[in-house]
C-alpha beads as a LAMMPS data file, in Angstrom:
LAMMPS data file: protein, C-alpha beads

325 atoms
324 bonds

1 atom types
1 bond types

-500.0 500.0 xlo xhi
-500.0 500.0 ylo yhi
-500.0 500.0 zlo zhi

Masses

1 110.0

Atoms # bond

1 1 1 231.756 -255.926 -240.808
2 1 1 228.820 -255.963 -238.427
3 1 1 229.321 -255.083 -234.450
4 1 1 226.842 -256.810 -232.276
5 1 1 226.517 -254.891 -228.294
6 1 1 224.144 -255.673 -225.379
7 1 1 222.472 -252.567 -223.996
8 1 1 220.348 -252.432 -221.083
9 1 1 218.188 -249.812 -219.653
10 1 1 215.176 -249.386 -217.264
11 1 1 211.332 -249.177 -217.245
12 1 1 209.534 -248.245 -214.015
13 1 1 212.413 -250.098 -211.966
14 1 1 212.517 -253.173 -214.061
15 1 1 215.153 -253.595 -215.919
16 1 1 215.037 -254.203 -219.900
17 1 1 217.961 -255.801 -222.074
18 1 1 218.557 -255.519 -226.054
19 1 1 221.324 -256.493 -228.860
20 1 1 222.154 -252.864 -230.861
21 1 1 223.770 -254.129 -234.501
22 1 1 225.722 -251.414 -235.971
23 1 1 227.138 -251.503 -239.579
24 1 1 230.486 -250.727 -240.779
25 1 1 231.483 -246.655 -240.271
26 1 1 230.926 -244.626 -237.786
27 1 1 226.962 -243.347 -238.887
28 1 1 225.098 -241.586 -237.845
29 1 1 223.087 -244.466 -239.595
30 1 1 219.627 -245.002 -239.754
31 1 1 218.004 -247.497 -237.828
32 1 1 215.009 -249.868 -237.111
33 1 1 213.732 -250.782 -233.721
34 1 1 212.185 -254.233 -233.559
35 1 1 209.173 -255.761 -231.742
36 1 1 208.570 -259.427 -231.016
37 1 1 205.162 -260.882 -230.709
38 1 1 203.018 -262.471 -228.147
39 1 1 203.906 -264.412 -225.173
40 1 1 207.384 -265.419 -223.983
41 1 1 208.754 -264.522 -227.477
42 1 1 212.248 -262.636 -227.063
43 1 1 213.753 -260.233 -228.878
44 1 1 215.440 -263.039 -231.656
45 1 1 211.895 -263.813 -232.157
46 1 1 212.337 -267.230 -230.795
47 1 1 210.024 -268.562 -227.982
48 1 1 210.564 -271.211 -225.232
49 1 1 207.535 -272.771 -226.785
50 1 1 209.141 -273.573 -230.013
51 1 1 212.166 -275.708 -230.774
52 1 1 214.951 -273.580 -232.193
53 1 1 217.242 -270.860 -231.787
54 1 1 217.421 -269.221 -235.067
55 1 1 215.016 -266.145 -234.916
56 1 1 214.290 -264.295 -237.555
57 1 1 215.227 -260.843 -235.685
58 1 1 218.574 -261.692 -235.356
59 1 1 218.568 -262.496 -239.193
60 1 1 216.941 -259.333 -240.055
61 1 1 219.421 -257.457 -238.200
62 1 1 222.314 -258.587 -239.917
63 1 1 220.575 -258.366 -243.572
64 1 1 219.864 -254.469 -242.247
65 1 1 223.301 -253.882 -241.338
66 1 1 224.547 -255.397 -244.754
67 1 1 222.274 -252.345 -246.066
68 1 1 223.949 -249.691 -243.810
69 1 1 220.914 -250.072 -241.537
70 1 1 221.676 -250.235 -237.506
71 1 1 219.076 -251.801 -235.586
72 1 1 218.138 -252.263 -232.036
73 1 1 215.811 -255.615 -230.560
74 1 1 214.600 -256.329 -227.461
75 1 1 213.190 -258.510 -224.583
76 1 1 210.163 -257.476 -223.205
77 1 1 209.783 -257.178 -219.731
78 1 1 207.917 -260.669 -219.513
79 1 1 210.096 -262.626 -221.908
80 1 1 213.352 -263.523 -222.937
81 1 1 216.558 -264.677 -219.670
82 1 1 215.621 -262.368 -217.547
83 1 1 211.989 -263.711 -217.517
84 1 1 211.880 -265.184 -214.066
85 1 1 213.318 -262.182 -212.239
86 1 1 210.760 -259.488 -213.831
87 1 1 207.500 -261.539 -214.207
88 1 1 206.951 -261.215 -209.894
89 1 1 207.084 -257.577 -210.407
90 1 1 205.042 -257.410 -213.548
91 1 1 201.979 -259.085 -212.287
92 1 1 198.811 -257.243 -212.760
93 1 1 200.933 -254.310 -214.160
94 1 1 200.878 -255.792 -217.960
95 1 1 198.810 -253.676 -220.170
96 1 1 198.845 -252.126 -223.760
97 1 1 200.412 -249.399 -222.373
98 1 1 203.250 -250.910 -220.615
99 1 1 204.200 -252.570 -223.765
100 1 1 204.442 -249.165 -225.376
101 1 1 206.354 -248.201 -222.658
102 1 1 208.874 -250.455 -223.314
103 1 1 208.862 -249.667 -227.176
104 1 1 208.849 -245.901 -226.116
105 1 1 212.007 -246.154 -223.910
106 1 1 213.935 -248.608 -226.431
107 1 1 213.573 -245.988 -229.061
108 1 1 214.927 -243.295 -226.659
109 1 1 217.679 -245.755 -226.225
110 1 1 218.271 -246.144 -230.041
111 1 1 217.771 -242.242 -230.830
112 1 1 220.152 -240.890 -228.085
113 1 1 223.322 -243.001 -229.728
114 1 1 225.532 -241.116 -231.381
115 1 1 226.038 -243.866 -234.229
116 1 1 222.232 -243.342 -235.224
117 1 1 220.359 -240.376 -236.869
118 1 1 217.189 -240.091 -234.940
119 1 1 215.312 -238.648 -237.462
120 1 1 215.421 -241.743 -239.609
121 1 1 214.005 -244.268 -237.284
122 1 1 211.840 -247.078 -238.551
123 1 1 209.235 -249.501 -236.082
124 1 1 209.187 -253.034 -237.218
125 1 1 206.589 -255.358 -235.460
126 1 1 205.876 -258.775 -235.929
127 1 1 202.050 -260.302 -234.733
128 1 1 201.375 -258.692 -231.971
129 1 1 204.171 -256.408 -231.713
130 1 1 202.579 -254.573 -234.616
131 1 1 200.159 -253.564 -232.465
132 1 1 202.633 -251.803 -230.234
133 1 1 204.417 -250.288 -233.057
134 1 1 200.949 -248.688 -234.324
135 1 1 200.201 -247.171 -230.831
136 1 1 203.917 -245.795 -230.857
137 1 1 203.222 -244.154 -234.945
138 1 1 199.754 -242.813 -233.873
139 1 1 200.542 -241.629 -230.314
140 1 1 202.646 -237.988 -229.512
141 1 1 205.934 -239.922 -229.509
142 1 1 209.159 -237.888 -229.676
143 1 1 211.186 -239.141 -232.125
144 1 1 208.688 -239.642 -234.564
145 1 1 209.161 -242.952 -236.666
146 1 1 210.108 -242.482 -240.162
147 1 1 208.247 -245.314 -241.490
148 1 1 206.680 -248.592 -239.813
149 1 1 206.633 -252.269 -241.098
150 1 1 203.858 -254.418 -239.863
151 1 1 204.771 -258.023 -240.446
152 1 1 201.677 -260.403 -239.808
153 1 1 199.473 -257.874 -238.117
154 1 1 196.151 -259.067 -237.100
155 1 1 193.407 -257.390 -239.175
156 1 1 190.261 -258.540 -237.087
157 1 1 190.363 -258.624 -233.018
158 1 1 192.663 -261.004 -231.430
159 1 1 189.658 -262.796 -230.254
160 1 1 188.340 -263.243 -233.571
161 1 1 192.220 -264.367 -235.021
162 1 1 192.334 -266.881 -231.823
163 1 1 188.814 -268.477 -232.513
164 1 1 190.084 -268.769 -236.184
165 1 1 193.686 -270.635 -235.025
166 1 1 191.513 -273.037 -232.481
167 1 1 188.787 -274.077 -234.884
168 1 1 191.834 -275.374 -237.217
169 1 1 193.291 -276.884 -234.410
170 1 1 190.079 -278.482 -233.477
171 1 1 189.467 -279.653 -237.413
172 1 1 192.634 -282.009 -236.329
173 1 1 191.313 -283.751 -233.387
174 1 1 188.522 -286.527 -233.943
175 1 1 185.173 -285.003 -233.417
176 1 1 186.665 -282.087 -233.037
177 1 1 184.487 -279.847 -235.445
178 1 1 181.388 -280.467 -233.040
179 1 1 183.631 -279.098 -229.709
180 1 1 184.039 -275.564 -231.289
181 1 1 180.880 -274.123 -230.238
182 1 1 182.283 -274.902 -226.663
183 1 1 184.945 -272.208 -228.139
184 1 1 182.970 -269.700 -229.025
185 1 1 180.900 -270.014 -225.755
186 1 1 183.858 -269.898 -223.891
187 1 1 184.612 -266.854 -226.139
188 1 1 181.385 -264.982 -225.912
189 1 1 181.541 -264.806 -221.713
190 1 1 185.319 -263.869 -222.032
191 1 1 184.050 -260.971 -224.389
192 1 1 181.436 -260.214 -222.106
193 1 1 183.613 -259.494 -219.181
194 1 1 183.389 -262.927 -217.499
195 1 1 185.282 -265.659 -216.434
196 1 1 186.432 -267.729 -219.725
197 1 1 185.269 -271.081 -217.969
198 1 1 186.591 -273.381 -221.004
199 1 1 184.335 -276.704 -221.165
200 1 1 186.423 -279.897 -219.853
201 1 1 185.599 -281.687 -222.646
202 1 1 187.748 -279.579 -224.820
203 1 1 191.100 -280.775 -225.316
204 1 1 193.580 -279.521 -222.923
205 1 1 195.991 -277.534 -225.319
206 1 1 192.447 -275.843 -226.118
207 1 1 191.753 -275.225 -222.536
208 1 1 195.342 -273.909 -221.893
209 1 1 195.105 -271.116 -224.795
210 1 1 192.153 -269.881 -223.409
211 1 1 192.950 -269.663 -219.838
212 1 1 195.877 -268.283 -220.440
213 1 1 193.922 -265.289 -220.960
214 1 1 192.784 -264.951 -217.381
215 1 1 196.177 -265.870 -215.762
216 1 1 196.715 -263.216 -213.180
217 1 1 200.698 -262.549 -214.425
218 1 1 198.711 -261.527 -218.060
219 1 1 196.472 -259.073 -216.672
220 1 1 194.786 -256.225 -217.482
221 1 1 196.949 -256.317 -220.383
222 1 1 194.684 -259.816 -221.807
223 1 1 191.724 -258.364 -221.828
224 1 1 192.917 -255.514 -223.586
225 1 1 194.616 -257.313 -225.813
226 1 1 191.625 -259.191 -226.804
227 1 1 189.986 -256.744 -228.537
228 1 1 193.046 -255.189 -230.623
229 1 1 193.157 -255.142 -234.361
230 1 1 195.525 -253.372 -236.491
231 1 1 192.743 -251.835 -238.468
232 1 1 191.478 -249.046 -235.773
233 1 1 194.994 -247.461 -235.556
234 1 1 196.166 -247.923 -239.247
235 1 1 194.312 -245.365 -240.741
236 1 1 195.631 -242.637 -238.258
237 1 1 199.248 -243.356 -239.422
238 1 1 200.903 -240.356 -240.953
239 1 1 204.046 -241.884 -241.986
240 1 1 204.679 -244.578 -244.909
241 1 1 203.944 -247.804 -243.778
242 1 1 204.680 -251.501 -245.429
243 1 1 201.870 -253.989 -244.419
244 1 1 202.895 -257.928 -244.951
245 1 1 201.254 -261.166 -244.797
246 1 1 202.718 -264.248 -245.711
247 1 1 200.740 -266.771 -247.679
248 1 1 201.901 -269.138 -245.489
249 1 1 200.916 -267.539 -242.610
250 1 1 199.232 -269.937 -240.109
251 1 1 198.151 -267.377 -237.542
252 1 1 197.140 -264.393 -239.287
253 1 1 195.706 -264.726 -242.754
254 1 1 196.265 -263.041 -245.786
255 1 1 192.695 -262.644 -247.045
256 1 1 190.968 -262.970 -243.647
257 1 1 193.083 -260.295 -241.936
258 1 1 194.540 -258.527 -244.904
259 1 1 191.472 -257.724 -246.733
260 1 1 190.215 -255.508 -243.228
261 1 1 193.553 -253.875 -243.304
262 1 1 193.380 -253.055 -247.030
263 1 1 190.202 -251.563 -246.663
264 1 1 191.130 -249.773 -243.647
265 1 1 194.029 -248.314 -245.622
266 1 1 192.077 -247.479 -248.806
267 1 1 192.910 -243.968 -249.794
268 1 1 196.093 -243.722 -248.067
269 1 1 198.857 -243.327 -250.604
270 1 1 201.770 -244.198 -248.480
271 1 1 200.754 -247.802 -247.252
272 1 1 201.931 -250.542 -249.262
273 1 1 200.461 -254.088 -249.063
274 1 1 202.720 -257.268 -249.227
275 1 1 201.684 -260.673 -249.610
276 1 1 204.539 -263.420 -250.222
277 1 1 203.656 -266.580 -251.407
278 1 1 205.861 -268.752 -249.139
279 1 1 206.471 -266.727 -246.039
280 1 1 204.802 -267.952 -242.677
281 1 1 204.267 -266.027 -239.306
282 1 1 207.717 -265.198 -238.673
283 1 1 208.719 -264.705 -242.180
284 1 1 210.491 -267.644 -242.864
285 1 1 210.098 -269.684 -246.216
286 1 1 207.593 -272.393 -245.769
287 1 1 207.000 -274.882 -248.848
288 1 1 204.567 -277.649 -247.369
289 1 1 201.821 -278.582 -247.668
290 1 1 198.348 -276.924 -246.115
291 1 1 197.918 -280.188 -244.449
292 1 1 201.426 -279.955 -242.784
293 1 1 201.197 -276.623 -241.892
294 1 1 198.014 -276.946 -240.167
295 1 1 199.567 -280.055 -238.414
296 1 1 202.402 -278.449 -237.365
297 1 1 202.128 -274.687 -237.401
298 1 1 204.946 -273.726 -235.551
299 1 1 207.306 -275.752 -237.164
300 1 1 210.132 -273.915 -239.621
301 1 1 209.850 -271.289 -237.184
302 1 1 213.429 -271.229 -235.721
303 1 1 214.880 -274.856 -236.569
304 1 1 218.372 -274.465 -237.480
305 1 1 217.620 -274.664 -241.002
306 1 1 214.728 -272.351 -241.117
307 1 1 215.608 -269.474 -243.724
308 1 1 214.476 -266.090 -244.372
309 1 1 211.817 -266.222 -247.078
310 1 1 213.673 -264.280 -249.681
311 1 1 210.537 -262.500 -250.952
312 1 1 209.608 -261.664 -247.616
313 1 1 213.153 -260.321 -246.508
314 1 1 214.006 -258.627 -249.971
315 1 1 210.423 -256.714 -249.981
316 1 1 211.361 -255.188 -246.440
317 1 1 214.797 -254.241 -247.260
318 1 1 213.648 -252.636 -250.541
319 1 1 210.833 -250.948 -248.810
320 1 1 213.478 -249.647 -246.322
321 1 1 215.956 -248.705 -248.435
322 1 1 213.831 -246.758 -250.676
323 1 1 212.289 -244.750 -248.124
324 1 1 215.445 -243.933 -246.498
325 1 1 217.164 -242.946 -250.184

Bonds

1 1 1 2
2 1 2 3
3 1 3 4
4 1 4 5
5 1 5 6
6 1 6 7
7 1 7 8
8 1 8 9
9 1 9 10
10 1 10 11
11 1 11 12
12 1 12 13
13 1 13 14
14 1 14 15
15 1 15 16
16 1 16 17
17 1 17 18
18 1 18 19
19 1 19 20
20 1 20 21
21 1 21 22
22 1 22 23
23 1 23 24
24 1 24 25
25 1 25 26
26 1 26 27
27 1 27 28
28 1 28 29
29 1 29 30
30 1 30 31
31 1 31 32
32 1 32 33
33 1 33 34
34 1 34 35
35 1 35 36
36 1 36 37
37 1 37 38
38 1 38 39
39 1 39 40
40 1 40 41
41 1 41 42
42 1 42 43
43 1 43 44
44 1 44 45
45 1 45 46
46 1 46 47
47 1 47 48
48 1 48 49
49 1 49 50
50 1 50 51
51 1 51 52
52 1 52 53
53 1 53 54
54 1 54 55
55 1 55 56
56 1 56 57
57 1 57 58
58 1 58 59
59 1 59 60
60 1 60 61
61 1 61 62
62 1 62 63
63 1 63 64
64 1 64 65
65 1 65 66
66 1 66 67
67 1 67 68
68 1 68 69
69 1 69 70
70 1 70 71
71 1 71 72
72 1 72 73
73 1 73 74
74 1 74 75
75 1 75 76
76 1 76 77
77 1 77 78
78 1 78 79
79 1 79 80
80 1 80 81
81 1 81 82
82 1 82 83
83 1 83 84
84 1 84 85
85 1 85 86
86 1 86 87
87 1 87 88
88 1 88 89
89 1 89 90
90 1 90 91
91 1 91 92
92 1 92 93
93 1 93 94
94 1 94 95
95 1 95 96
96 1 96 97
97 1 97 98
98 1 98 99
99 1 99 100
100 1 100 101
101 1 101 102
102 1 102 103
103 1 103 104
104 1 104 105
105 1 105 106
106 1 106 107
107 1 107 108
108 1 108 109
109 1 109 110
110 1 110 111
111 1 111 112
112 1 112 113
113 1 113 114
114 1 114 115
115 1 115 116
116 1 116 117
117 1 117 118
118 1 118 119
119 1 119 120
120 1 120 121
121 1 121 122
122 1 122 123
123 1 123 124
124 1 124 125
125 1 125 126
126 1 126 127
127 1 127 128
128 1 128 129
129 1 129 130
130 1 130 131
131 1 131 132
132 1 132 133
133 1 133 134
134 1 134 135
135 1 135 136
136 1 136 137
137 1 137 138
138 1 138 139
139 1 139 140
140 1 140 141
141 1 141 142
142 1 142 143
143 1 143 144
144 1 144 145
145 1 145 146
146 1 146 147
147 1 147 148
148 1 148 149
149 1 149 150
150 1 150 151
151 1 151 152
152 1 152 153
153 1 153 154
154 1 154 155
155 1 155 156
156 1 156 157
157 1 157 158
158 1 158 159
159 1 159 160
160 1 160 161
161 1 161 162
162 1 162 163
163 1 163 164
164 1 164 165
165 1 165 166
166 1 166 167
167 1 167 168
168 1 168 169
169 1 169 170
170 1 170 171
171 1 171 172
172 1 172 173
173 1 173 174
174 1 174 175
175 1 175 176
176 1 176 177
177 1 177 178
178 1 178 179
179 1 179 180
180 1 180 181
181 1 181 182
182 1 182 183
183 1 183 184
184 1 184 185
185 1 185 186
186 1 186 187
187 1 187 188
188 1 188 189
189 1 189 190
190 1 190 191
191 1 191 192
192 1 192 193
193 1 193 194
194 1 194 195
195 1 195 196
196 1 196 197
197 1 197 198
198 1 198 199
199 1 199 200
200 1 200 201
201 1 201 202
202 1 202 203
203 1 203 204
204 1 204 205
205 1 205 206
206 1 206 207
207 1 207 208
208 1 208 209
209 1 209 210
210 1 210 211
211 1 211 212
212 1 212 213
213 1 213 214
214 1 214 215
215 1 215 216
216 1 216 217
217 1 217 218
218 1 218 219
219 1 219 220
220 1 220 221
221 1 221 222
222 1 222 223
223 1 223 224
224 1 224 225
225 1 225 226
226 1 226 227
227 1 227 228
228 1 228 229
229 1 229 230
230 1 230 231
231 1 231 232
232 1 232 233
233 1 233 234
234 1 234 235
235 1 235 236
236 1 236 237
237 1 237 238
238 1 238 239
239 1 239 240
240 1 240 241
241 1 241 242
242 1 242 243
243 1 243 244
244 1 244 245
245 1 245 246
246 1 246 247
247 1 247 248
248 1 248 249
249 1 249 250
250 1 250 251
251 1 251 252
252 1 252 253
253 1 253 254
254 1 254 255
255 1 255 256
256 1 256 257
257 1 257 258
258 1 258 259
259 1 259 260
260 1 260 261
261 1 261 262
262 1 262 263
263 1 263 264
264 1 264 265
265 1 265 266
266 1 266 267
267 1 267 268
268 1 268 269
269 1 269 270
270 1 270 271
271 1 271 272
272 1 272 273
273 1 273 274
274 1 274 275
275 1 275 276
276 1 276 277
277 1 277 278
278 1 278 279
279 1 279 280
280 1 280 281
281 1 281 282
282 1 282 283
283 1 283 284
284 1 284 285
285 1 285 286
286 1 286 287
287 1 287 288
288 1 288 289
289 1 289 290
290 1 290 291
291 1 291 292
292 1 292 293
293 1 293 294
294 1 294 295
295 1 295 296
296 1 296 297
297 1 297 298
298 1 298 299
299 1 299 300
300 1 300 301
301 1 301 302
302 1 302 303
303 1 303 304
304 1 304 305
305 1 305 306
306 1 306 307
307 1 307 308
308 1 308 309
309 1 309 310
310 1 310 311
311 1 311 312
312 1 312 313
313 1 313 314
314 1 314 315
315 1 315 316
316 1 316 317
317 1 317 318
318 1 318 319
319 1 319 320
320 1 320 321
321 1 321 322
322 1 322 323
323 1 323 324
324 1 324 325
């Protein structure tokens, strides 16, 4: 029988909240700290922007507990049920460092528990969360991670990944392909340190995505994130790593991102790659056609009937069990 406990702590005077899940027995247990993806994605890896509350991180926590592994998943200060009270205090303070600070403190909370073995903590990130796990693993942090799992990491700059996503999105709009150069022009301005200034001829949804990188609440983080990609830090990782990108991922690509990541890890014997055939961006099973996925990329993430992709889940669980054995 597993046990879930609400935990809280502070980072720079702002409350953070998480869920600790422990397996049966007194421990000390090995543990996983899970880091959510971008935007308002919460500790369970659900988002108010997408339907459903069936979050992948909550499902993984139960799977890990069945393997005798504890876990901690947490809401970033700018996500989850406390975002309304936290966000005003975060305006202008969000950065890659502030996200790393959140992970550092969460890992300390986990390591300080008597029922957790601090020498056997694994960092697991999804999407943008992979970048924060990488920054922890490649900086002078204590405790060190025993290993890391990177689920759907970007193998190109976030800006380049976004352009691919927006090209696909515009491809579904009449004459959308003709509008894509306007997206490239906005991205080029932003990359040069100028205002994004998306063209009014672009669809409203595309303009909103581009403009979100300039929202005051997201700065300076958004500008830092724009240039981030996992290939930069991956060669500096000194612990075993599992890199996993699903073939049905509509946000990062097993070839466009997986290829550069494999090149960056060339010669690194302790880096393992996996490309589950039917896993989507949040490791749920997706059996739809490419056309169906392109038309509704977030569908199947958190709906009640969405299930963990069996291949992805077993790959992660087996890799962790083997590492900790």
